C-alpha positions in Angstrom: 13.2 11.2 -29.2 10.5 9.9 -31.6 11.9 6.3 -31.0 11.3 6.7 -27.3 7.7 7.7 -28.0 7.2 4.7 -30.2 8.6 2.4 -27.5 6.3 3.9 -24.9 3.3 3.6 -27.2 4.1 -0.1 -27.8 4.4 -0.6 -24.0 1.0 1.0 -23.4 -0.6 -1.0 -26.2 0.9 -4.2 -25.0 -0.5 -3.5 -21.5 -4.0 -2.6 -22.7 -3.7 1.1 -21.8 -3.3 2.9 -25.2 -5.9 5.6 -25.9 -6.1 4.8 -29.6 -7.4 1.3 -28.9 -10.5 2.7 -27.2 -13.5 2.9 -29.5 -15.5 5.9 -28.4 -18.8 5.0 -30.1 -18.6 1.5 -28.7 -17.9 2.6 -25.2 -20.6 5.3 -25.4 -23.2 2.8 -26.5 -22.2 0.4 -23.7 -22.4 3.3 -21.1 -25.8 4.3 -22.3 -27.0 0.7 -22.2 -25.8 0.5 -18.6 -27.7 3.8 -17.8 -30.9 2.4 -19.3 -30.6 -0.8 -17.3 -29.9 1.1 -14.1 -33.0 3.2 -14.7 -35.1 0.1 -15.2 -33.7 -1.6 -12.0 -31.9 -4.3 -14.0 -28.4 -5.6 -13.3 -26.1 -2.7 -14.1 -22.8 -1.3 -12.9 -24.4 2.2 -12.9 -26.7 2.7 -9.9 -28.7 5.6 -11.6 -29.9 6.8 -8.2 -33.1 9.0 -8.2 -32.5 12.1 -6.1 -36.1 13.3 -5.9 -34.7 16.8 -6.5 -36.4 18.8 -9.2 -35.0 21.9 -10.8 -36.5 25.4 -11.3 -37.8 26.1 -7.8 -37.7 29.6 -6.5 -34.9 30.2 -3.9 -36.0 32.2 -0.8 -34.1 35.4 -0.1 -32.4 36.2 3.2 -33.0 32.8 4.8 -30.0 31.0 6.0 -29.2 27.3 5.6 -26.4 25.3 7.1 -24.4 23.5 4.4 -22.1 20.5 4.9 -19.8 19.0 2.2 -18.3 15.5 2.6 -16.8 13.6 -0.2 -13.0 14.2 -0.4 -10.1 14.6 1.8 -11.7 17.5 3.6 -15.0 18.1 5.3 -16.4 21.6 4.6 -19.0 23.5 6.5 -20.6 27.0 6.1 -23.9 28.9 6.3 -25.4 30.4 3.1 -28.2 32.8 2.3 -29.2 34.4 -1.0 -29.5 38.2 -1.1 -32.3 40.1 -2.9 -30.5 39.9 -6.2 -30.3 36.1 -5.9 -26.5 36.1 -5.2 -25.3 33.5 -2.7 -23.6 34.8 0.4 -21.3 32.2 2.1 -20.4 32.8 5.7 -18.8 30.9 8.6 -16.9 28.7 6.2 -14.5 26.2 7.8 -12.7 23.2 6.6 -12.0 20.1 8.7 -10.5 16.6 8.2 -12.9 14.0 6.8 -13.8 11.6 9.6 -12.7 8.0 8.9 -9.9 8.8 6.6 -7.0 8.1 8.9 -8.5 5.1 10.8 -11.6 3.0 11.3 -14.4 5.2 12.7 -17.6 4.1 14.5 -21.0 5.4 13.6 -21.3 7.3 16.9 -17.8 8.9 16.5 -18.5 9.8 12.8 -21.6 11.8 13.5 -20.4 13.2 16.9 -17.4 14.6 15.0 -19.5 16.3 12.4 -21.7 17.9 15.1 -18.6 19.1 16.8 -17.5 20.8 13.6 -20.9 22.6 13.5 -20.8 23.9 17.0 -20.2 27.6 16.2 -23.3 27.9 14.0 -25.6 24.9 14.5 -28.4 27.1 15.9 -28.3 29.5 13.0 -30.8 27.5 10.9 -33.1 24.5 11.1 -32.4 23.7 7.5 -29.3 21.7 6.5 -28.2 20.9 3.0 -25.7 18.0 3.3 -23.6 17.3 0.2 -22.7 13.7 0.9 -20.7 12.4 -2.0 -20.8 8.7 -1.5 -23.1 6.1 -3.1 -26.4 6.7 -1.3 -30.0 5.7 -1.8 -32.0 8.9 -1.7 -35.5 8.6 -0.2 -38.6 10.6 -1.1 -38.2 12.6 2.1 -34.7 13.7 0.9 -32.8 11.6 3.5 -30.3 9.2 2.3 -29.3 5.6 3.1 -25.6 5.0 2.6 -24.9 2.2 0.2 -21.2 2.0 0.8 -18.2 4.3 1.4 -15.5 4.7 -1.2 -12.4 6.9 -1.6 -10.8 5.0 1.2 -13.1 6.2 4.0 -13.1 3.7 6.9 -16.5 3.7 8.6 -18.3 0.4 8.0 -20.9 0.9 10.7 -22.6 3.7 8.7 -23.2 1.6 5.6 -27.0 0.9 5.4 -27.7 3.8 7.8 -29.8 6.9 7.2 -27.4 9.9 7.1 -29.9 12.7 7.9 -31.6 10.8 10.7 -28.4 9.9 12.4 -27.1 13.5 12.1 -30.2 14.9 13.6 -30.0 12.3 16.5 -26.4 13.4 17.1 -27.3 17.1 17.1 -30.0 16.4 19.7 -27.7 14.1 21.7 -25.2 17.0 21.9 -27.9 19.2 23.6 -28.9 21.4 20.7 -32.5 22.2 19.9 -34.4 19.8 17.8 -36.5 20.4 14.7 -33.7 20.2 12.2 -34.4 19.0 8.6 -31.6 17.5 6.5 -31.6 17.3 2.7 -29.0 14.8 1.4 -27.6 15.2 -2.1 -24.5 14.3 -4.1 -21.7 16.8 -5.0 -22.6 16.3 -8.7 -26.2 17.2 -7.9 -25.1 20.3 -6.0 -22.8 21.3 -8.8 -25.7 21.0 -11.3 -28.0 23.1 -9.1 -25.3 25.7 -8.7 -24.9 26.0 -12.5 -28.6 26.6 -13.0 -28.7 29.2 -10.3 -25.6 31.2 -11.2 -26.2 31.0 -15.0 -30.0 31.5 -14.9 -29.7 34.4 -17.5 -28.2 32.0 -20.1 -30.3 29.8 -22.4 -29.3 26.1 -22.0 -31.2 23.1 -23.3 -30.3 21.0 -20.2 -27.8 20.7 -17.4 -25.2 18.2 -16.3 -23.1 18.1 -13.2 -19.6 16.6 -13.3 -17.0 16.1 -10.7 -13.4 15.0 -11.3 -11.3 15.5 -8.2 -10.4 12.9 -5.6 -13.2 10.8 -7.2 -15.4 11.2 -10.2 -19.2 11.2 -10.8 -21.8 12.7 -13.0 -25.5 13.6 -12.9 -28.1 14.9 -15.3 -31.9 15.7 -15.6 -34.1 12.7 -16.6 -37.8 12.4 -17.3 -39.6 10.5 -14.6 -41.3 8.3 -17.3 -37.8 6.8 -18.1 -37.2 5.9 -14.4 -39.2 2.7 -14.6 -37.6 1.1 -11.5 -39.7 3.5 -9.4 -43.4 3.4 -9.8 -44.5 6.3 -7.6 -43.2 9.2 -9.8 -45.4 11.7 -11.7 -44.8 10.7 -15.3 -44.8 14.3 -16.5 -42.2 15.4 -14.1 -38.4 15.2 -14.2 -35.6 15.0 -11.6 -31.9 14.8 -11.2 -30.4 11.4 -11.5 -27.1 10.6 -9.8 -25.4 8.3 -12.3 -22.6 7.0 -9.9 -20.5 6.9 -13.1 -17.3 6.1 -11.2 -18.6 2.5 -10.8 -18.9 1.9 -14.6 -17.5 -1.6 -15.0 -17.3 -2.1 -18.7 -14.5 0.2 -19.7 -11.5 -1.4 -21.5 -8.8 -2.1 -18.8 -5.4 -3.6 -18.9 -3.5 -5.8 -16.4 -2.1 -2.8 -14.5 -5.6 -1.5 -14.0 -6.7 -4.8 -12.6 -3.6 -4.9 -10.3 -4.3 -1.5 -8.9 -8.0 -2.4 -8.3 -7.0 -5.5 -6.3 -4.8 -3.4 -4.0 -7.6 -1.0 -3.0 -10.0 -1.3 0.0 -12.9 -2.0 -2.4 -11.7 -4.3 -5.2 -14.1 -4.7 -8.0 -15.9 -1.4 -7.3 -15.5 2.0 -8.9 -13.1 0.6 -11.4 -13.9 3.4 -13.9 -12.8 6.2 -11.6 -9.7 4.2 -10.6 -8.5 4.8 -14.2 -8.4 8.6 -13.9 -9.5 10.2 -10.7 -7.2 12.0 -8.3 -7.2 9.4 -5.6 -5.9 6.8 -7.9 -4.1 8.3 -10.9 -0.8 8.8 -9.1 -0.9 5.2 -7.9 -1.7 4.0 -11.4 1.1 6.0 -12.9 3.6 4.6 -10.4 2.5 1.0 -11.1 2.8 1.7 -14.8 6.2 3.2 -14.4 7.4 0.2 -12.3 6.0 -2.2 -14.9 7.9 -0.3 -17.6 11.0 -0.5 -15.5 10.6 -4.3 -15.2 10.3 -4.4 -19.0 13.5 -2.4 -19.4 12.0 0.7 -20.8 14.4 2.8 -18.7 18.1 2.7 -17.7 19.1 0.2 -15.0 19.7 3.0 -12.5 16.4 4.7 -13.0 14.6 1.4 -13.0 16.0 0.6 -9.6 14.9 4.0 -8.3 11.4 3.7 -9.6 11.0 0.1 -8.2 12.1 1.4 -4.8 9.6 4.3 -4.9 6.8 3.4 -2.4 4.3 6.2 -3.2 3.4 8.6 -6.0 0.4 11.0 -5.8 -1.4 12.6 -8.6 0.0 16.0 -7.7 3.5 14.5 -8.1 2.6 13.4 -11.6 1.2 16.9 -12.3 4.4 18.6 -11.0 6.6 16.5 -13.2 4.5 17.2 -16.3 4.7 20.9 -15.6 8.4 20.8 -14.8 10.2 17.6 -15.8 13.6 19.0 -14.7 12.4 20.4 -11.4 12.7 19.1 -7.9 9.6 16.9 -7.8 9.7 13.2 -7.0 10.1 11.9 -10.5 12.5 14.6 -11.7 14.7 13.7 -8.8 14.6 10.0 -9.8 16.0 11.2 -13.2 18.7 13.4 -11.7 21.9 13.0 -13.6 20.5 10.2 -15.7 20.2 10.3 -19.4 17.7 12.7 -21.0 16.1 9.7 -22.7 14.9 8.4 -19.3 13.2 11.7 -18.5 11.6 11.8 -22.0 10.4 8.2 -21.6 8.7 9.0 -18.3 7.1 12.1 -19.9 5.7 10.1 -22.8 4.3 7.4 -20.5 2.6 9.8 -18.1 1.3 11.8 -21.1 -0.2 8.7 -22.5 -2.0 7.9 -19.3 -3.4 11.5 -19.2 -4.5 11.2 -22.8 -6.3 8.0 -22.0 -7.9 9.7 -18.9 -9.2 12.5 -21.2 -10.7 10.1 -23.6 -12.5 8.2 -20.9 -13.9 11.4 -19.4 -15.1 12.5 -22.8 -16.8 9.1 -23.3 -18.6 9.6 -19.9 -19.8 13.1 -20.7 -20.7 12.2 -24.3 -22.8 9.3 -23.2 -24.7 11.4 -20.6 -25.3 14.2 -23.1 -26.5 11.8 -25.7 -28.8 10.2 -23.1 -30.5 13.5 -22.4 -31.5 13.8 -26.1 -30.7 17.5 -25.8 -28.2 20.0 -27.2 -28.9 19.8 -30.9 -29.3 23.6 -31.2 -25.9 25.3 -31.0 -27.7 28.4 -29.5 -29.0 26.3 -26.6 -26.2 23.9 -25.7 -26.2 21.5 -22.7 -24.5 23.2 -19.8 -21.9 21.0 -18.1 -21.0 22.5 -14.7 -17.6 20.8 -14.0 -15.7 20.9 -10.7 -12.7 19.2 -9.3 -8.9 19.9 -9.0 -8.0 16.9 -11.2 -10.1 18.2 -14.1 -8.9 21.7 -13.9 -5.3 21.4 -12.7 -3.9 18.2 -14.2 -1.7 19.3 -17.1 -3.6 19.4 -20.4 -6.5 17.2 -19.2 -9.3 19.7 -19.6 -8.1 20.8 -23.0 -7.9 17.3 -24.3 -11.3 16.5 -23.0 -12.6 19.5 -24.9 -10.9 18.3 -28.1 -12.5 14.8 -27.8 -15.9 16.4 -27.2 -15.5 18.8 -30.1 -14.6 16.0 -32.5 -16.9 13.2 -31.3 -19.9 14.8 -29.6 -20.3 18.0 -31.7 -18.8 17.2 -35.1 -19.9 13.5 -35.3 -23.1 13.4 -33.3 -24.3 17.0 -33.6 -24.6 17.8 -29.9 -23.4 21.1 -28.5 -22.2 21.6 -24.9 -20.5 24.3 -22.9 -18.4 23.5 -19.9 -18.5 26.1 -17.1 -17.2 26.4 -13.6 -19.0 27.9 -10.5 -16.9 28.9 -7.5 -18.0 27.1 -4.4 -20.5 25.1 -6.4 -21.0 22.3 -3.9 -21.8 24.7 -1.1 -24.1 26.8 -3.2 -25.9 23.7 -4.6 -26.3 22.2 -1.2 -27.8 25.5 0.0 -30.3 25.5 -2.9 -31.3 22.0 -2.1 -31.7 22.7 1.6 -33.8 25.8 1.0 -36.1 24.5 -1.8 -36.8 20.9 -0.8 
């Protein structure tokens, strides 16, 4: 079996996808350089979007807020209030399809659909916290102008439009009372806020929000004096910065990565998250398996089956890694074939997961190093992490932790703690809607 592992490693190395060929220090330095350029308004693959959302504000008790969460396959809605102990109470929670995923959607239809989703509780509150997890320019009034959609959402008319303003117009057009106020924020920002709120009794040096689900992104708290592309900020203040880390364009990629990118709706954009996020990892694994089949890494019979496979999702990859002899798509492809084929698939997918873990660790390490915090082990940087890919993909989270332990803590002397907050995006959106 070790010979099979060697062949797979050689294949990955030849195709520019082997994790050992990635220099963490070099990649971290490049990532931080892109962050600094983005903060200065210079040419950068990282947008470094100011959110104008500060941390540490008191949350009012027993006042409801409507929360919306758009950013993945599903569109979530609820109402939230905080009780006298500061505990969030989520009510009226519903989940609907994300508009624009199955077909092209006009601006009018997009917002009309959302208002329809809100029908049962739209009059409960005038405050709306909208967790809108697409690249968006946030304005000082907390509205947001959509830069572009990603994650395969098809609604071109909305790009360049104000999200909060259009939502309010759609609410009023539907006959509901006016006077609504919408605060737009990203899911990573919501996750960070939820971490601060739920873990307020813990001592942390700073906070980071991280998402790895359908897509991937990161945010952190930055001093206003370092955000030199905006000249109207109080220099002594600080705010949350939405890194838009999925768009990092200087990670080492191989020809299969480039091939996948060209096949998407937005070639050349979000190339970093296309290497490891849930929306793309299954596709990347299939393309890699098929290339391996062409290079005769498998038996002829299995190669034919893999080349005839039209679709592979990240959950299919996860199911195989958990049970290579089960009834999942890849296991069935190996049915009655030699055990060597099954082992070769396992090694190849495991190698891609290892690379994904290293890339995630580079992202988190760069952001923590950029904060300048976390040198005291008694006051680590709190990373509130959310997303099914991060928590459910076999061995990914553990491997990220190993890289962070070795590289960030042992080598660079920075301490972190990764935590999870249930319903983080809803809670964070509620906090933003009530305190901004």
